[in-house]
VOMARRO-931486 format. One record per residue (C-alpha): residue number from 1; x, y, z. Coordinates in nm, 3 decimals. Layout:
<atoms>
<NUM,<X,Y,Z>>;
...
</atoms>
This chain:
<atoms>
<1,<0.000,0.000,0.000>>;
<2,<0.112,0.355,-0.068>>;
<3,<0.067,0.584,0.230>>;
<4,<-0.028,0.944,0.156>>;
<5,<0.151,1.119,0.324>>;
<6,<0.426,0.975,0.537>>;
<7,<0.536,1.326,0.631>>;
<8,<0.215,1.358,0.835>>;
<9,<0.321,1.064,1.051>>;
<10,<0.672,1.200,1.093>>;
<11,<0.546,1.546,1.193>>;
<12,<0.304,1.400,1.445>>;
<13,<0.573,1.185,1.606>>;
<14,<0.790,1.494,1.663>>;
<15,<0.523,1.704,1.832>>;
<16,<0.571,1.770,2.205>>;
<17,<0.390,1.505,2.406>>;
<18,<0.354,1.280,2.101>>;
<19,<0.708,1.142,2.075>>;
<20,<0.591,0.813,2.228>>;
<21,<0.402,0.757,1.901>>;
<22,<0.704,0.796,1.669>>;
<23,<0.834,0.438,1.692>>;
<24,<0.488,0.271,1.681>>;
<25,<0.396,0.488,1.380>>;
<26,<0.718,0.381,1.205>>;
<27,<0.624,0.017,1.277>>;
<28,<0.273,0.073,1.139>>;
<29,<0.416,0.243,0.829>>;
<30,<0.651,-0.050,0.759>>;
<31,<0.370,-0.302,0.795>>;
<32,<0.111,-0.106,0.596>>;
<33,<0.351,-0.012,0.315>>;
<34,<0.430,-0.380,0.260>>;
<35,<0.065,-0.489,0.269>>;
<36,<-0.152,-0.560,-0.035>>;
<37,<-0.492,-0.533,0.126>>;
<38,<-0.780,-0.591,-0.116>>;
<39,<-1.067,-0.548,0.131>>;
<40,<-1.141,-0.461,0.495>>;
<41,<-1.129,-0.826,0.600>>;
<42,<-0.766,-0.847,0.497>>;
<43,<-0.686,-0.538,0.705>>;
<44,<-0.851,-0.702,1.008>>;
<45,<-0.666,-1.029,0.942>>;
<46,<-0.334,-0.842,0.951>>;
<47,<-0.413,-0.603,1.236>>;
<48,<-0.691,-0.743,1.450>>;
<49,<-0.717,-0.425,1.659>>;
<50,<-0.803,-0.215,1.352>>;
<51,<-1.160,-0.085,1.344>>;
<52,<-1.331,-0.089,1.008>>;
<53,<-1.566,0.211,1.003>>;
<54,<-1.698,0.148,0.652>>;
<55,<-1.565,0.017,0.320>>;
<56,<-1.339,0.322,0.286>>;
<57,<-1.235,0.409,0.643>>;
<58,<-1.022,0.223,0.894>>;
<59,<-0.901,0.329,1.239>>;
<60,<-0.572,0.191,1.370>>;
<61,<-0.470,0.188,1.735>>;
<62,<-0.117,0.322,1.778>>;
<63,<0.108,0.287,2.084>>;
<64,<-0.127,0.066,2.283>>;
<65,<-0.433,0.270,2.184>>;
<66,<-0.286,0.596,2.317>>;
<67,<-0.313,0.737,1.965>>;
<68,<-0.557,0.675,1.682>>;
<69,<-0.489,0.687,1.310>>;
<70,<-0.780,0.725,1.067>>;
<71,<-0.716,0.643,0.702>>;
<72,<-0.924,0.639,0.388>>;
<73,<-0.847,0.328,0.186>>;
<74,<-0.851,0.290,-0.191>>;
<75,<-0.811,-0.084,-0.229>>;
<76,<-0.807,-0.073,-0.608>>;
<77,<-0.523,0.180,-0.621>>;
<78,<-0.352,0.027,-0.317>>;
<79,<-0.339,0.360,-0.134>>;
<80,<-0.402,0.479,0.222>>;
<81,<-0.480,0.845,0.278>>;
<82,<-0.419,0.977,0.629>>;
<83,<-0.725,1.166,0.746>>;
<84,<-0.655,1.204,1.117>>;
<85,<-0.400,1.119,1.379>>;
<86,<-0.435,1.218,1.741>>;
<87,<-0.462,1.102,2.096>>;
<88,<-0.749,0.881,2.197>>;
<89,<-0.915,1.183,2.362>>;
<90,<-0.881,1.389,2.043>>;
<91,<-1.023,1.100,1.841>>;
<92,<-1.330,1.096,2.063>>;
<93,<-1.411,1.449,1.941>>;
<94,<-1.419,1.365,1.568>>;
<95,<-1.635,1.158,1.337>>;
<96,<-1.396,0.902,1.188>>;
<97,<-1.630,0.839,0.894>>;
<98,<-1.624,1.200,0.777>>;
<99,<-1.305,1.367,0.906>>;
<100,<-1.122,1.515,0.607>>;
<101,<-0.777,1.632,0.710>>;
<102,<-0.536,1.632,0.998>>;
<103,<-0.359,1.947,1.115>>;
</atoms>
């Protein structure tokens, strides 16, 4: 899978109070970039703690569920688009099915 954009993950991992996510995000990136997921079931088979929101959205638990990563998935193009990354508390304030961009 291609991850759009890795720089988002790197920036997040450098933010004050978020550095504990840097290594787990790097691990997630390595795993996801090597994956060839064709459907949500394959995502769940690889990462059982992933939450499939709908056919196009998946939420990944990062660093023991301290952080949440929301991606839009284009299975046909083999691409993951980062829509949100934040702490669990920040995630609770968004709608994972509709969130459009992370800042």
